[in-house]
TIVO-846574 format. One record per residue (C-alpha): residue number from 1; chain; y, x, z. Coordinates in nm, 4 decimals, always signed. Last residue first. Example, Ala and Ser with C-alpha at 12.3 -4.5 7.8 and 13.67 -1.06 7.14 Angstrom:
REM TIVO-846574
   nr  kette     north      east        up
    2      A   -0.1060   +1.3670   +0.7140
    1      A   -0.4500   +1.2300   +0.7800
REM end
This chain:
REM TIVO-846574
   nr  kette     north      east        up
  216      A  +19.3298   +1.7722   +2.1642
  215      A  +19.5008   +1.9417   +1.8908
  214      A  +19.3145   +1.7983   +1.6519
  213      A  +19.2931   +1.4311   +1.7927
  212      A  +19.7216   +1.4719   +1.8549
  211      A  +19.7232   +1.5322   +1.4626
  210      A  +19.5202   +1.2188   +1.3994
  209      A  +19.7279   +1.0380   +1.6701
  208      A  +20.0729   +1.1206   +1.5335
  207      A  +19.9617   +1.0795   +1.1821
  206      A  +19.8807   +0.6846   +1.2825
  205      A  +20.2301   +0.6540   +1.3665
  204      A  +20.2909   +0.5098   +1.7163
  203      A  +20.5880   +0.2603   +1.7790
  202      A  +20.6779   +0.3556   +2.1219
  201      A  +20.6332   +0.1409   +2.4500
  200      A  +20.4144   -0.1151   +2.2258
  199      A  +20.0346   +0.0116   +2.2375
  198      A  +19.8234   -0.2454   +2.1007
  197      A  +19.8546   -0.1485   +1.6907
  196      A  +19.8263   +0.2518   +1.7397
  195      A  +19.5523   +0.2433   +1.9819
  194      A  +19.5556   +0.4944   +2.1882
  193      A  +19.2969   +0.8199   +2.2861
  192      A  +19.4479   +1.0844   +2.0662
  191      A  +19.7610   +1.0260   +2.2634
  190      A  +19.5764   +1.1043   +2.5851
  189      A  +19.3565   +1.3605   +2.4640
  188      A  +19.7284   +1.5428   +2.3361
  187      A  +19.8537   +1.5002   +2.6828
  186      A  +20.1338   +1.3310   +2.8557
  185      A  +20.0887   +0.9728   +2.8270
  184      A  +20.1746   +0.7810   +3.1192
  183      A  +20.4479   +0.5200   +2.9668
  182      A  +20.7177   +0.7266   +3.0906
  181      A  +20.5403   +1.0197   +2.9415
  180      A  +20.5354   +0.8318   +2.5812
  179      A  +20.9057   +0.7354   +2.6452
  178      A  +21.0481   +1.0854   +2.7159
  177      A  +20.8240   +1.2051   +2.4044
  176      A  +20.9730   +0.9687   +2.1514
  175      A  +21.3451   +1.0841   +2.3146
  174      A  +21.2450   +1.3993   +2.2875
  173      A  +21.0996   +1.4433   +1.9343
  172      A  +20.8083   +1.3534   +1.7921
  171      A  +20.8092   +1.3581   +1.4100
  170      A  +20.5382   +1.6397   +1.4200
  169      A  +20.3552   +1.7034   +1.6946
  168      A  +20.4797   +1.9813   +1.8824
  167      A  +20.7429   +1.7715   +2.0688
  166      A  +20.4132   +1.6064   +2.3060
  165      A  +20.4125   +1.9601   +2.4546
  164      A  +20.1341   +1.8940   +2.7015
  163      A  +20.0728   +1.7903   +3.0406
  162      A  +19.7351   +1.8378   +3.1588
  161      A  +19.4988   +1.5418   +3.1394
  160      A  +19.4702   +1.1635   +3.3021
  159      A  +19.2635   +0.9358   +3.1333
  158      A  +19.3229   +0.6456   +2.8906
  157      A  +19.1254   +0.3102   +2.8427
  156      A  +19.4398   +0.1441   +3.0278
  155      A  +19.7653   +0.3128   +2.9944
  154      A  +19.8420   +0.6010   +3.1982
  153      A  +20.0207   +0.5292   +3.5575
  152      A  +20.3829   +0.5784   +3.5998
  151      A  +20.4986   +0.7175   +3.9185
  150      A  +20.6615   +0.4527   +4.1169
  149      A  +20.4074   +0.3792   +4.3561
  148      A  +20.4001   +0.7667   +4.4603
  147      A  +20.7928   +0.7208   +4.4950
  146      A  +20.7739   +0.4455   +4.7299
  145      A  +20.5212   +0.6237   +4.9490
  144      A  +20.7466   +0.9281   +4.9429
  143      A  +21.0108   +0.6800   +5.0314
  142      A  +20.8053   +0.5253   +5.3272
  141      A  +20.7115   +0.8897   +5.4341
  140      A  +21.0768   +1.0109   +5.4488
  139      A  +21.1843   +0.6794   +5.6441
  138      A  +20.8776   +0.7328   +5.9031
  137      A  +21.0069   +1.1352   +5.9794
  136      A  +21.3921   +0.9921   +6.0083
  135      A  +21.2896   +0.7207   +6.2542
  134      A  +21.0742   +1.0135   +6.4907
  133      A  +21.3486   +1.2337   +6.4885
  132      A  +21.6017   +0.9379   +6.6244
  131      A  +21.3498   +0.8501   +6.8689
  130      A  +21.3577   +1.2249   +7.0008
  129      A  +21.7421   +1.2360   +6.9781
  128      A  +21.7449   +0.9130   +7.1830
  127      A  +21.4861   +1.0472   +7.4181
  126      A  +21.6496   +1.3964   +7.4667
  125      A  +21.9626   +1.2592   +7.5116
  124      A  +22.1986   +1.2059   +7.2201
  123      A  +22.6166   +1.2682   +7.2488
  122      A  +22.6537   +1.6401   +7.1022
  121      A  +22.3393   +1.6797   +6.8747
  120      A  +22.0463   +1.8614   +7.0657
  119      A  +21.9556   +2.2134   +7.0514
  118      A  +22.2464   +2.3239   +7.2499
  117      A  +22.1116   +2.1027   +7.5553
  116      A  +21.7948   +2.3452   +7.5363
  115      A  +21.4720   +2.1301   +7.5285
  114      A  +21.1857   +2.2300   +7.8034
  113      A  +20.8778   +2.0618   +7.7071
  112      A  +20.7394   +1.6964   +7.8534
  111      A  +20.4667   +1.7604   +8.1228
  110      A  +20.1524   +1.5876   +8.0169
  109      A  +19.9307   +1.8795   +8.1233
  108      A  +19.6979   +1.8629   +7.8120
  107      A  +19.9360   +2.1070   +7.5925
  106      A  +19.8967   +2.3672   +7.8811
  105      A  +19.5599   +2.3533   +7.9011
  104      A  +19.5633   +2.7284   +7.9642
  103      A  +19.7318   +3.0563   +8.1867
  102      A  +19.9336   +2.7977   +8.3803
  101      A  +20.2208   +2.8979   +8.6184
  100      A  +20.3415   +2.6207   +8.8380
   99      A  +20.6631   +2.5586   +9.0366
   98      A  +20.8997   +2.7426   +8.9451
   97      A  +21.2159   +2.5825   +9.0826
   96      A  +21.5451   +2.5616   +8.8000
   95      A  +21.8903   +2.5970   +8.7906
   94      A  +22.0574   +2.4600   +8.4577
   93      A  +22.3484   +2.6577   +8.3064
   92      A  +22.6737   +2.5308   +8.1709
   91      A  +22.8930   +2.8293   +8.0962
   90      A  +23.2475   +2.8846   +8.2681
   89      A  +23.4991   +3.0151   +8.0323
   88      A  +23.9127   +3.0891   +8.0924
   87      A  +24.1048   +3.1780   +7.7990
   86      A  +24.4396   +3.3722   +7.8178
   85      A  +24.6519   +3.4417   +7.5302
   84      A  +24.9403   +3.6544   +7.4747
   83      A  +25.1665   +3.7327   +7.1807
   82      A  +25.3686   +3.9994   +6.9884
   81      A  +25.5402   +3.9500   +6.6498
   80      A  +25.6538   +4.3198   +6.5613
   79      A  +25.3227   +4.5089   +6.6973
   78      A  +25.1220   +4.4066   +7.0125
   77      A  +24.8704   +4.1115   +6.9968
   76      A  +24.7301   +4.0863   +7.3460
   75      A  +24.3976   +3.8900   +7.4114
   74      A  +24.2338   +3.7807   +7.7615
   73      A  +23.9266   +3.6372   +7.8087
   72      A  +23.8715   +3.5490   +8.1888
   71      A  +23.5235   +3.4463   +8.2185
   70      A  +23.4527   +3.1960   +8.5167
   69      A  +23.0977   +3.2310   +8.7088
   68      A  +22.8342   +2.9903   +8.5697
   67      A  +22.8213   +2.6234   +8.5821
   66      A  +22.5966   +2.4271   +8.7548
   65      A  +22.3027   +2.1338   +8.6539
   64      A  +22.0474   +2.1188   +8.9700
   63      A  +21.7363   +2.1486   +9.0761
   62      A  +21.5311   +2.0953   +8.7662
   61      A  +21.1321   +2.1280   +8.8695
   60      A  +20.8897   +2.4003   +8.6878
   59      A  +20.6367   +2.4401   +8.5198
   58      A  +20.5304   +2.7591   +8.3093
   57      A  +20.2936   +2.7428   +8.0085
   56      A  +19.9531   +2.9258   +7.8617
   55      A  +19.7664   +2.7696   +7.5899
   54      A  +19.7954   +3.0448   +7.3742
   53      A  +19.9917   +3.3274   +7.5005
   52      A  +20.2796   +3.4143   +7.2197
   51      A  +20.3688   +3.6541   +6.9967
   50      A  +20.0757   +3.7756   +6.9788
   49      A  +20.1074   +3.6970   +7.3600
   48      A  +20.0132   +3.9968   +7.6132
   47      A  +19.7343   +3.8984   +7.8744
   46      A  +19.7083   +4.1065   +8.2504
   45      A  +19.4353   +4.0586   +8.4235
   44      A  +19.4553   +4.0355   +8.8173
   43      A  +19.8099   +3.9097   +8.7651
   42      A  +20.0222   +3.9088   +8.4473
   41      A  +20.0812   +3.6707   +8.1557
   40      A  +20.3190   +3.7713   +7.8396
   39      A  +20.5291   +3.6266   +7.6158
   38      A  +20.4924   +3.2546   +7.7012
   37      A  +20.7035   +2.9988   +7.4736
   36      A  +20.5658   +2.6836   +7.6552
   35      A  +20.8124   +2.6154   +7.9521
   34      A  +20.7119   +2.3069   +8.1308
   33      A  +21.0062   +2.0408   +8.2933
   32      A  +20.9942   +1.8328   +8.5879
   31      A  +21.2847   +1.6189   +8.6502
   30      A  +21.4637   +1.6067   +8.9882
   29      A  +21.8093   +1.7085   +8.8608
   28      A  +21.8162   +1.5860   +8.4812
   27      A  +21.7132   +1.7435   +8.1731
   26      A  +21.8602   +1.8685   +7.8339
   25      A  +21.8378   +2.2319   +7.9397
   24      A  +22.1023   +2.4592   +8.0369
   23      A  +22.0757   +2.8228   +8.0031
   22      A  +21.8773   +2.9567   +8.2953
   21      A  +21.9517   +2.9719   +8.6761
   20      A  +21.6584   +3.0787   +8.8373
   19      A  +21.4882   +2.9996   +9.1742
   18      A  +21.1136   +3.1431   +9.2236
   17      A  +20.8001   +2.9505   +9.3923
   16      A  +20.5775   +3.0429   +9.1595
   15      A  +20.6683   +3.3705   +8.9575
   14      A  +20.8980   +3.4497   +8.6850
   13      A  +20.9767   +3.7299   +8.4755
   12      A  +21.2681   +3.5785   +8.2306
   11      A  +21.3446   +3.6380   +7.8766
   10      A  +21.6402   +3.5013   +7.6846
    9      A  +21.7271   +3.3027   +7.3757
    8      A  +21.7728   +3.0070   +7.5914
    7      A  +21.3984   +3.0207   +7.6806
    6      A  +21.1426   +3.2571   +7.6988
    5      A  +20.8607   +3.3126   +7.9706
    4      A  +20.7394   +3.6270   +8.1342
    3      A  +20.4642   +3.5322   +8.3495
    2      A  +20.3668   +3.6273   +8.6904
    1      A  +20.0045   +3.6147   +8.8978
REM end
C-alpha cells in the first residue's frame, strides 16, 4: 500500500519503510508522529480524497533533525554604485522513516500529529505551545461568560421582545433610550408593561407608556 501525504506545503508518495527528508517538524529524534493530511491511498483499491481521505494517516518515526545542502545566493548590482553580496543558506529539515499507513481509525491511534516547526512561535516547544493555546481558549470562554453575566436583564414582570426604536415615542430622546436599554427595556411591549411609579431607571411619563401600548 502507498499513500500520498501532504506536509510542509509539499506532497510525498510514501510506503512503509521509506525514508525521506521533509520540512522541519517540532519533534525530537526517536519521536513517533502521524501525518493526517492524506490525499490518496493506493494498493488493491485506489482511494482519492475530497480533498482528504477520512480516517487515513501515515505514521513515521523521526530519525534526525538535519540541514539541507548549502544554497548560495549571489547578488550583483551594476551601474554607478556597484556592489556584490553573497549569502549562504541551509534549510532545516527532518528525516523520517515511514512505519505504517492507516486506511482508517487515525483519530484513535493515540499518536501525536506532526506539527511543522514553522507553525510554532519562536522559542515555544509543541507542549508549551499547546498549553498556551488551551489557556487562551479558557480565558476567552471566561470573558464570554462574564459578558453574558453582565448583560442587563429585563425589569421584573417584563418579557423579552424584539428591539424597537424607542425614540419613535414622543419625548424619548437618545439619552432616555440608552437608560431604558441599559435597564433591559428594548421594545414597545416591554415599555408598555412598566409601572411608572416603581420603575426608577429613568423618570417615566404616563404618555410614554400609553403611546408604547398603542405601538405594541
